[in-house]
PyMOL Python script that loads the backbone (N, CA, C, O; Angstrom):
from pymol import cmd

cmd.read_pdbstr("""\
ATOM      1  N   UNK A   1       0.345  -8.783  -0.202  1.00  0.00           N
ATOM      2  CA  UNK A   1       0.591  -8.229   1.132  1.00  0.00           C
ATOM      3  C   UNK A   1       1.282  -6.871   0.978  1.00  0.00           C
ATOM      4  O   UNK A   1       2.265  -6.744   0.248  1.00  0.00           O
ATOM      5  N   UNK A   2       0.764  -5.878   1.664  1.00  0.00           N
ATOM      6  CA  UNK A   2       1.389  -4.558   1.592  1.00  0.00           C
ATOM      7  C   UNK A   2       2.460  -4.446   2.669  1.00  0.00           C
ATOM      8  O   UNK A   2       2.398  -5.109   3.704  1.00  0.00           O
ATOM      9  N   UNK A   3       3.441  -3.592   2.401  1.00  0.00           N
ATOM     10  CA  UNK A   3       4.552  -3.427   3.325  1.00  0.00           C
ATOM     11  C   UNK A   3       4.228  -2.491   4.475  1.00  0.00           C
ATOM     12  O   UNK A   3       3.191  -1.829   4.498  1.00  0.00           O
ATOM     13  N   UNK A   4       5.140  -2.458   5.417  1.00  0.00           N
ATOM     14  CA  UNK A   4       4.974  -1.610   6.603  1.00  0.00           C
ATOM     15  C   UNK A   4       4.858  -0.140   6.212  1.00  0.00           C
ATOM     16  O   UNK A   4       4.075   0.596   6.813  1.00  0.00           O
ATOM     17  N   UNK A   5       5.623   0.298   5.218  1.00  0.00           N
ATOM     18  CA  UNK A   5       5.568   1.714   4.845  1.00  0.00           C
ATOM     19  C   UNK A   5       4.185   2.091   4.317  1.00  0.00           C
ATOM     20  O   UNK A   5       3.693   3.181   4.610  1.00  0.00           O
ATOM     21  N   UNK A   6       3.549   1.204   3.541  1.00  0.00           N
ATOM     22  CA  UNK A   6       2.206   1.511   3.050  1.00  0.00           C
ATOM     23  C   UNK A   6       1.168   1.419   4.164  1.00  0.00           C
ATOM     24  O   UNK A   6       0.220   2.204   4.194  1.00  0.00           O
ATOM     25  N   UNK A   7       1.340   0.478   5.069  1.00  0.00           N
ATOM     26  CA  UNK A   7       0.439   0.399   6.221  1.00  0.00           C
ATOM     27  C   UNK A   7       0.563   1.649   7.082  1.00  0.00           C
ATOM     28  O   UNK A   7      -0.433   2.163   7.592  1.00  0.00           O
ATOM     29  N   UNK A   8       1.798   2.137   7.243  1.00  0.00           N
ATOM     30  CA  UNK A   8       2.039   3.359   8.005  1.00  0.00           C
ATOM     31  C   UNK A   8       1.370   4.540   7.327  1.00  0.00           C
ATOM     32  O   UNK A   8       0.717   5.349   7.986  1.00  0.00           O
ATOM     33  N   UNK A   9       1.528   4.643   6.010  1.00  0.00           N
ATOM     34  CA  UNK A   9       0.900   5.739   5.256  1.00  0.00           C
ATOM     35  C   UNK A   9      -0.611   5.706   5.414  1.00  0.00           C
ATOM     36  O   UNK A   9      -1.237   6.741   5.641  1.00  0.00           O
ATOM     37  N   UNK A  10      -1.200   4.522   5.293  1.00  0.00           N
ATOM     38  CA  UNK A  10      -2.649   4.401   5.431  1.00  0.00           C
ATOM     39  C   UNK A  10      -3.097   4.811   6.835  1.00  0.00           C
ATOM     40  O   UNK A  10      -4.095   5.515   6.988  1.00  0.00           O
ATOM     41  N   UNK A  11      -2.365   4.374   7.855  1.00  0.00           N
ATOM     42  CA  UNK A  11      -2.725   4.730   9.225  1.00  0.00           C
ATOM     43  C   UNK A  11      -2.631   6.241   9.447  1.00  0.00           C
ATOM     44  O   UNK A  11      -3.567   6.861   9.953  1.00  0.00           O
ATOM     45  N   UNK A  12      -1.495   6.826   9.064  1.00  0.00           N
ATOM     46  CA  UNK A  12      -1.270   8.257   9.306  1.00  0.00           C
ATOM     47  C   UNK A  12      -2.257   9.114   8.530  1.00  0.00           C
ATOM     48  O   UNK A  12      -2.838  10.050   9.080  1.00  0.00           O
ATOM     49  N   UNK A  13      -2.447   8.798   7.260  1.00  0.00           N
ATOM     50  CA  UNK A  13      -3.252   9.658   6.386  1.00  0.00           C
ATOM     51  C   UNK A  13      -4.748   9.387   6.499  1.00  0.00           C
ATOM     52  O   UNK A  13      -5.544  10.322   6.591  1.00  0.00           O
ATOM     53  N   UNK A  14      -5.133   8.111   6.493  1.00  0.00           N
ATOM     54  CA  UNK A  14      -6.547   7.763   6.427  1.00  0.00           C
ATOM     55  C   UNK A  14      -7.195   7.554   7.790  1.00  0.00           C
ATOM     56  O   UNK A  14      -8.276   8.081   8.049  1.00  0.00           O
ATOM     57  N   UNK A  15      -6.539   6.787   8.666  1.00  0.00           N
ATOM     58  CA  UNK A  15      -7.163   6.457   9.940  1.00  0.00           C
ATOM     59  C   UNK A  15      -6.980   7.553  10.982  1.00  0.00           C
ATOM     60  O   UNK A  15      -7.956   7.998  11.587  1.00  0.00           O
ATOM     61  N   UNK A  16      -5.743   7.993  11.198  1.00  0.00           N
ATOM     62  CA  UNK A  16      -5.478   8.993  12.237  1.00  0.00           C
ATOM     63  C   UNK A  16      -5.697  10.417  11.724  1.00  0.00           C
ATOM     64  O   UNK A  16      -5.948  11.330  12.512  1.00  0.00           O
ATOM     65  N   UNK A  17      -5.603  10.610  10.396  1.00  0.00           N
ATOM     66  CA  UNK A  17      -5.775  11.927   9.782  1.00  0.00           C
ATOM     67  C   UNK A  17      -4.892  12.979  10.465  1.00  0.00           C
ATOM     68  O   UNK A  17      -5.361  14.054  10.837  1.00  0.00           O
ATOM     69  N   UNK A  18      -3.606  12.647  10.621  1.00  0.00           N
ATOM     70  CA  UNK A  18      -2.669  13.554  11.280  1.00  0.00           C
ATOM     71  C   UNK A  18      -2.405  14.798  10.437  1.00  0.00           C
ATOM     72  O   UNK A  18      -2.408  14.745   9.208  1.00  0.00           O
ATOM     73  N   UNK A  19      -2.179  15.905  11.114  1.00  0.00           N
ATOM     74  CA  UNK A  19      -1.809  17.147  10.432  1.00  0.00           C
ATOM     75  C   UNK A  19      -0.367  17.047   9.955  1.00  0.00           C
ATOM     76  O   UNK A  19       0.382  16.172  10.389  1.00  0.00           O
ATOM     77  N   UNK A  20       0.013  17.948   9.059  1.00  0.00           N
ATOM     78  CA  UNK A  20       1.387  17.989   8.535  1.00  0.00           C
ATOM     79  C   UNK A  20       2.390  18.109   9.677  1.00  0.00           C
ATOM     80  O   UNK A  20       3.395  17.398   9.694  1.00  0.00           O
ATOM     81  N   UNK A  21       2.134  18.985  10.613  1.00  0.00           N
ATOM     82  CA  UNK A  21       3.036  19.168  11.749  1.00  0.00           C
ATOM     83  C   UNK A  21       3.164  17.918  12.597  1.00  0.00           C
ATOM     84  O   UNK A  21       4.261  17.570  13.035  1.00  0.00           O
ATOM     85  N   UNK A  22       2.047  17.241  12.829  1.00  0.00           N
ATOM     86  CA  UNK A  22       2.085  16.008  13.616  1.00  0.00           C
ATOM     87  C   UNK A  22       2.789  14.878  12.872  1.00  0.00           C
ATOM     88  O   UNK A  22       3.479  14.067  13.490  1.00  0.00           O
ATOM     89  N   UNK A  23       2.622  14.816  11.549  1.00  0.00           N
ATOM     90  CA  UNK A  23       3.338  13.813  10.760  1.00  0.00           C
ATOM     91  C   UNK A  23       4.838  14.044  10.887  1.00  0.00           C
ATOM     92  O   UNK A  23       5.597  13.103  11.117  1.00  0.00           O
ATOM     93  N   UNK A  24       5.268  15.302  10.736  1.00  0.00           N
ATOM     94  CA  UNK A  24       6.693  15.616  10.847  1.00  0.00           C
ATOM     95  C   UNK A  24       7.227  15.297  12.239  1.00  0.00           C
ATOM     96  O   UNK A  24       8.332  14.770  12.375  1.00  0.00           O
ATOM     97  N   UNK A  25       6.446  15.614  13.279  1.00  0.00           N
ATOM     98  CA  UNK A  25       6.861  15.299  14.651  1.00  0.00           C
ATOM     99  C   UNK A  25       7.001  13.790  14.848  1.00  0.00           C
ATOM    100  O   UNK A  25       7.979  13.328  15.437  1.00  0.00           O
ATOM    101  N   UNK A  26       6.031  13.023  14.358  1.00  0.00           N
ATOM    102  CA  UNK A  26       6.079  11.571  14.475  1.00  0.00           C
ATOM    103  C   UNK A  26       7.296  11.001  13.751  1.00  0.00           C
ATOM    104  O   UNK A  26       7.996  10.148  14.297  1.00  0.00           O
ATOM    105  N   UNK A  27       7.554  11.464  12.529  1.00  0.00           N
ATOM    106  CA  UNK A  27       8.715  10.979  11.768  1.00  0.00           C
ATOM    107  C   UNK A  27      10.019  11.318  12.479  1.00  0.00           C
ATOM    108  O   UNK A  27      10.945  10.507  12.505  1.00  0.00           O
ATOM    109  N   UNK A  28      10.093  12.509  13.052  1.00  0.00           N
ATOM    110  CA  UNK A  28      11.295  12.916  13.782  1.00  0.00           C
ATOM    111  C   UNK A  28      11.517  12.033  15.012  1.00  0.00           C
ATOM    112  O   UNK A  28      12.627  11.554  15.243  1.00  0.00           O
ATOM    113  N   UNK A  29      10.470  11.820  15.793  1.00  0.00           N
ATOM    114  CA  UNK A  29      10.575  10.973  16.982  1.00  0.00           C
ATOM    115  C   UNK A  29      10.941   9.543  16.599  1.00  0.00           C
ATOM    116  O   UNK A  29      11.786   8.921  17.243  1.00  0.00           O
ATOM    117  N   UNK A  30      10.320   9.033  15.572  1.00  0.00           N
ATOM    118  CA  UNK A  30      10.577   7.676  15.111  1.00  0.00           C
ATOM    119  C   UNK A  30      12.035   7.537  14.667  1.00  0.00           C
ATOM    120  O   UNK A  30      12.708   6.564  15.008  1.00  0.00           O
ATOM    121  N   UNK A  31      12.507   8.509  13.912  1.00  0.00           N
ATOM    122  CA  UNK A  31      13.895   8.492  13.448  1.00  0.00           C
ATOM    123  C   UNK A  31      14.885   8.559  14.590  1.00  0.00           C
ATOM    124  O   UNK A  31      15.874   7.827  14.601  1.00  0.00           O
ATOM    125  N   UNK A  32      14.628   9.434  15.558  1.00  0.00           N
ATOM    126  CA  UNK A  32      15.531   9.546  16.702  1.00  0.00           C
ATOM    127  C   UNK A  32      15.520   8.284  17.552  1.00  0.00           C
ATOM    128  O   UNK A  32      16.548   7.920  18.125  1.00  0.00           O
ATOM    129  N   UNK A  33      14.380   7.612  17.645  1.00  0.00           N
ATOM    130  CA  UNK A  33      14.326   6.384  18.446  1.00  0.00           C
ATOM    131  C   UNK A  33      15.158   5.282  17.810  1.00  0.00           C
ATOM    132  O   UNK A  33      15.669   4.416  18.521  1.00  0.00           O
ATOM    133  N   UNK A  34      15.305   5.291  16.510  1.00  0.00           N
ATOM    134  CA  UNK A  34      16.078   4.261  15.821  1.00  0.00           C
ATOM    135  C   UNK A  34      17.571   4.546  15.840  1.00  0.00           C
ATOM    136  O   UNK A  34      18.372   3.627  15.661  1.00  0.00           O
ATOM    137  N   UNK A  35      17.965   5.794  16.053  1.00  0.00           N
ATOM    138  CA  UNK A  35      19.379   6.160  16.081  1.00  0.00           C
ATOM    139  C   UNK A  35      20.120   5.483  17.232  1.00  0.00           C
ATOM    140  O   UNK A  35      21.307   5.179  17.112  1.00  0.00           O
ATOM    141  N   UNK A  36      19.433   5.248  18.333  1.00  0.00           N
ATOM    142  CA  UNK A  36      20.089   4.767  19.551  1.00  0.00           C
ATOM    143  C   UNK A  36      20.466   3.295  19.546  1.00  0.00           C
ATOM    144  O   UNK A  36      21.391   2.913  20.263  1.00  0.00           O
ATOM    145  N   UNK A  37      19.795   2.452  18.772  1.00  0.00           N
ATOM    146  CA  UNK A  37      20.133   1.047  18.857  1.00  0.00           C
ATOM    147  C   UNK A  37      19.959   0.253  17.588  1.00  0.00           C
ATOM    148  O   UNK A  37      20.257  -0.941  17.564  1.00  0.00           O
ATOM    149  N   UNK A  38      19.493   0.872  16.549  1.00  0.00           N
ATOM    150  CA  UNK A  38      19.220   0.149  15.311  1.00  0.00           C
ATOM    151  C   UNK A  38      20.037   0.736  14.170  1.00  0.00           C
ATOM    152  O   UNK A  38      19.490   1.337  13.247  1.00  0.00           O
ATOM    153  N   UNK A  39      21.319   0.561  14.241  1.00  0.00           N
ATOM    154  CA  UNK A  39      22.240   1.120  13.248  1.00  0.00           C
ATOM    155  C   UNK A  39      21.793   0.780  11.833  1.00  0.00           C
ATOM    156  O   UNK A  39      21.542  -0.385  11.525  1.00  0.00           O
ATOM    157  N   UNK A  40      21.692   1.772  10.983  1.00  0.00           N
ATOM    158  CA  UNK A  40      21.352   1.546   9.594  1.00  0.00           C
ATOM    159  C   UNK A  40      19.864   1.493   9.303  1.00  0.00           C
ATOM    160  O   UNK A  40      19.476   1.405   8.138  1.00  0.00           O
ATOM    161  N   UNK A  41      19.020   1.545  10.318  1.00  0.00           N
ATOM    162  CA  UNK A  41      17.574   1.523  10.100  1.00  0.00           C
ATOM    163  C   UNK A  41      17.030   2.939  10.163  1.00  0.00           C
ATOM    164  O   UNK A  41      17.609   3.816  10.804  1.00  0.00           O
ATOM    165  N   UNK A  42      15.914   3.147   9.491  1.00  0.00           N
ATOM    166  CA  UNK A  42      15.285   4.460   9.480  1.00  0.00           C
ATOM    167  C   UNK A  42      13.777   4.291   9.409  1.00  0.00           C
ATOM    168  O   UNK A  42      13.301   3.227   9.012  1.00  0.00           O
ATOM    169  N   UNK A  43      13.021   5.303   9.780  1.00  0.00           N
ATOM    170  CA  UNK A  43      11.566   5.199   9.725  1.00  0.00           C
ATOM    171  C   UNK A  43      11.101   5.124   8.271  1.00  0.00           C
ATOM    172  O   UNK A  43      11.851   5.487   7.364  1.00  0.00           O
ATOM    173  N   UNK A  44       9.880   4.661   8.041  1.00  0.00           N
ATOM    174  CA  UNK A  44       9.384   4.562   6.667  1.00  0.00           C
ATOM    175  C   UNK A  44       9.388   5.904   5.915  1.00  0.00           C
ATOM    176  O   UNK A  44       9.562   5.930   4.696  1.00  0.00           O
ATOM    177  N   UNK A  45       9.199   6.994   6.626  1.00  0.00           N
ATOM    178  CA  UNK A  45       9.151   8.322   6.007  1.00  0.00           C
ATOM    179  C   UNK A  45       9.959   9.306   6.836  1.00  0.00           C
ATOM    180  O   UNK A  45       9.981   9.227   8.064  1.00  0.00           O
ATOM    181  N   UNK A  46      10.624  10.236   6.156  1.00  0.00           N
ATOM    182  CA  UNK A  46      11.426  11.249   6.830  1.00  0.00           C
ATOM    183  C   UNK A  46      10.550  12.409   7.284  1.00  0.00           C
ATOM    184  O   UNK A  46      10.789  13.002   8.335  1.00  0.00           O
ATOM    185  N   UNK A  47       9.521  12.733   6.476  1.00  0.00           N
ATOM    186  CA  UNK A  47       8.617  13.843   6.797  1.00  0.00           C
ATOM    187  C   UNK A  47       7.325  13.707   5.991  1.00  0.00           C
ATOM    188  O   UNK A  47       7.141  12.739   5.252  1.00  0.00           O
ATOM    189  N   UNK A  48       6.433  14.689   6.144  1.00  0.00           N
ATOM    190  CA  UNK A  48       5.135  14.616   5.468  1.00  0.00           C
ATOM    191  C   UNK A  48       5.271  14.659   3.946  1.00  0.00           C
ATOM    192  O   UNK A  48       4.464  14.055   3.240  1.00  0.00           O
ATOM    193  N   UNK A  49       6.275  15.361   3.433  1.00  0.00           N
ATOM    194  CA  UNK A  49       6.453  15.452   1.979  1.00  0.00           C
ATOM    195  C   UNK A  49       6.746  14.081   1.376  1.00  0.00           C
ATOM    196  O   UNK A  49       6.211  13.726   0.326  1.00  0.00           O
ATOM    197  N   UNK A  50       7.598  13.321   2.049  1.00  0.00           N
ATOM    198  CA  UNK A  50       7.921  11.972   1.568  1.00  0.00           C
ATOM    199  C   UNK A  50       6.702  11.057   1.654  1.00  0.00           C
ATOM    200  O   UNK A  50       6.464  10.254   0.752  1.00  0.00           O
ATOM    201  N   UNK A  51       5.936  11.173   2.728  1.00  0.00           N
ATOM    202  CA  UNK A  51       4.710  10.390   2.880  1.00  0.00           C
ATOM    203  C   UNK A  51       3.733  10.715   1.761  1.00  0.00           C
ATOM    204  O   UNK A  51       3.206   9.809   1.114  1.00  0.00           O
ATOM    205  N   UNK A  52       3.485  12.003   1.526  1.00  0.00           N
ATOM    206  CA  UNK A  52       2.534  12.409   0.487  1.00  0.00           C
ATOM    207  C   UNK A  52       3.016  12.015  -0.907  1.00  0.00           C
ATOM    208  O   UNK A  52       2.205  11.651  -1.758  1.00  0.00           O
ATOM    209  N   UNK A  53       4.322  12.083  -1.151  1.00  0.00           N
ATOM    210  CA  UNK A  53       4.870  11.670  -2.452  1.00  0.00           C
ATOM    211  C   UNK A  53       4.617  10.180  -2.685  1.00  0.00           C
ATOM    212  O   UNK A  53       4.305   9.767  -3.802  1.00  0.00           O
ATOM    213  N   UNK A  54       4.750   9.380  -1.635  1.00  0.00           N
ATOM    214  CA  UNK A  54       4.488   7.948  -1.754  1.00  0.00           C
ATOM    215  C   UNK A  54       3.017   7.690  -2.046  1.00  0.00           C
ATOM    216  O   UNK A  54       2.686   6.867  -2.900  1.00  0.00           O
ATOM    217  N   UNK A  55       2.137   8.385  -1.343  1.00  0.00           N
ATOM    218  CA  UNK A  55       0.702   8.231  -1.565  1.00  0.00           C
ATOM    219  C   UNK A  55       0.355   8.645  -2.991  1.00  0.00           C
ATOM    220  O   UNK A  55      -0.386   7.944  -3.680  1.00  0.00           O
ATOM    221  N   UNK A  56       0.884   9.774  -3.434  1.00  0.00           N
ATOM    222  CA  UNK A  56       0.586  10.269  -4.783  1.00  0.00           C
ATOM    223  C   UNK A  56       1.106   9.339  -5.872  1.00  0.00           C
ATOM    224  O   UNK A  56       0.511   9.266  -6.948  1.00  0.00           O
ATOM    225  N   UNK A  57       2.197   8.628  -5.621  1.00  0.00           N
ATOM    226  CA  UNK A  57       2.798   7.739  -6.611  1.00  0.00           C
ATOM    227  C   UNK A  57       2.179   6.339  -6.609  1.00  0.00           C
ATOM    228  O   UNK A  57       2.505   5.518  -7.467  1.00  0.00           O
ATOM    229  N   UNK A  58       1.303   6.065  -5.668  1.00  0.00           N
ATOM    230  CA  UNK A  58       0.699   4.743  -5.572  1.00  0.00           C
ATOM    231  C   UNK A  58      -0.318   4.553  -6.697  1.00  0.00           C
ATOM    232  O   UNK A  58      -1.254   5.342  -6.828  1.00  0.00           O
ATOM    233  N   UNK A  59      -0.140   3.508  -7.510  1.00  0.00           N
ATOM    234  CA  UNK A  59      -1.081   3.284  -8.605  1.00  0.00           C
ATOM    235  C   UNK A  59      -2.445   2.833  -8.095  1.00  0.00           C
ATOM    236  O   UNK A  59      -2.535   2.011  -7.184  1.00  0.00           O
ATOM    237  N   UNK A  60      -3.487   3.367  -8.678  1.00  0.00           N
ATOM    238  CA  UNK A  60      -4.863   2.981  -8.396  1.00  0.00           C
ATOM    239  C   UNK A  60      -5.534   2.760  -9.738  1.00  0.00           C
ATOM    240  O   UNK A  60      -6.108   3.693 -10.301  1.00  0.00           O
ATOM    241  N   UNK A  61      -5.476   1.575 -10.248  1.00  0.00           N
ATOM    242  CA  UNK A  61      -6.053   1.313 -11.558  1.00  0.00           C
ATOM    243  C   UNK A  61      -5.141   1.848 -12.650  1.00  0.00           C
ATOM    244  O   UNK A  61      -3.936   1.983 -12.442  1.00  0.00           O
ATOM    245  N   UNK A  62      -5.706   2.152 -13.806  1.00  0.00           N
ATOM    246  CA  UNK A  62      -4.886   2.595 -14.923  1.00  0.00           C
ATOM    247  C   UNK A  62      -5.050   4.080 -15.252  1.00  0.00           C
ATOM    248  O   UNK A  62      -4.649   4.528 -16.326  1.00  0.00           O
ATOM    249  N   UNK A  63      -5.637   4.836 -14.332  1.00  0.00           N
ATOM    250  CA  UNK A  63      -5.817   6.268 -14.542  1.00  0.00           C
ATOM    251  C   UNK A  63      -4.823   7.015 -13.653  1.00  0.00           C
ATOM    252  O   UNK A  63      -4.835   6.825 -12.437  1.00  0.00           O
ATOM    253  N   UNK A  64      -3.958   7.865 -14.233  1.00  0.00           N
ATOM    254  CA  UNK A  64      -2.991   8.593 -13.408  1.00  0.00           C
ATOM    255  C   UNK A  64      -3.671   9.602 -12.478  1.00  0.00           C
ATOM    256  O   UNK A  64      -4.735  10.136 -12.790  1.00  0.00           O
ATOM    257  N   UNK A  65      -3.041   9.847 -11.344  1.00  0.00           N
ATOM    258  CA  UNK A  65      -3.538  10.801 -10.362  1.00  0.00           C
ATOM    259  C   UNK A  65      -3.436  12.209 -10.917  1.00  0.00           C
ATOM    260  O   UNK A  65      -2.436  12.566 -11.540  1.00  0.00           O
ATOM    261  N   UNK A  66      -4.464  13.004 -10.694  1.00  0.00           N
ATOM    262  CA  UNK A  66      -4.422  14.416 -11.052  1.00  0.00           C
ATOM    263  C   UNK A  66      -5.232  15.184 -10.039  1.00  0.00           C
ATOM    264  O   UNK A  66      -6.099  14.621  -9.370  1.00  0.00           O
ATOM    265  N   UNK A  67      -4.955  16.464  -9.923  1.00  0.00           N
ATOM    266  CA  UNK A  67      -5.703  17.304  -9.000  1.00  0.00           C
ATOM    267  C   UNK A  67      -5.881  18.685  -9.615  1.00  0.00           C
ATOM    268  O   UNK A  67      -5.214  19.046 -10.585  1.00  0.00           O
ATOM    269  N   UNK A  68      -6.784  19.438  -9.033  1.00  0.00           N
ATOM    270  CA  UNK A  68      -7.002  20.801  -9.509  1.00  0.00           C
ATOM    271  C   UNK A  68      -7.515  21.637  -8.359  1.00  0.00           C
ATOM    272  O   UNK A  68      -8.008  21.106  -7.364  1.00  0.00           O
ATOM    273  N   UNK A  69      -7.398  22.953  -8.496  1.00  0.00           N
ATOM    274  CA  UNK A  69      -7.861  23.874  -7.464  1.00  0.00           C
ATOM    275  C   UNK A  69      -9.055  24.653  -7.997  1.00  0.00           C
ATOM    276  O   UNK A  69      -9.123  24.980  -9.182  1.00  0.00           O
ATOM    277  N   UNK A  70      -9.980  24.939  -7.119  1.00  0.00           N
ATOM    278  CA  UNK A  70     -11.142  25.766  -7.485  1.00  0.00           C
ATOM    279  C   UNK A  70     -10.983  27.135  -6.921  1.00  0.00           C
ATOM    280  O   UNK A  70     -11.852  27.986  -7.113  1.00  0.00           O
TER     281      UNK A  70
END
""", "prot")
cmd.dss("prot")
cmd.show_as("cartoon", "prot")
cmd.util.cbc("prot")
cmd.orient("prot")
């Protein structure tokens, strides 16, 4: 079973295909909504950089992730 943070990453990145700005806006709104009544809780990601770092660090088989530019 995958956790909420991975489900959130899959939804934001794969299903909704949100832009960087929209990801940051969503994380900000989510974080502010938790400040008012959920002491000590925080959203799965602070911003798009944290989301992308999690996606990049996710193992997929035994071949490490790599990228290149053309």
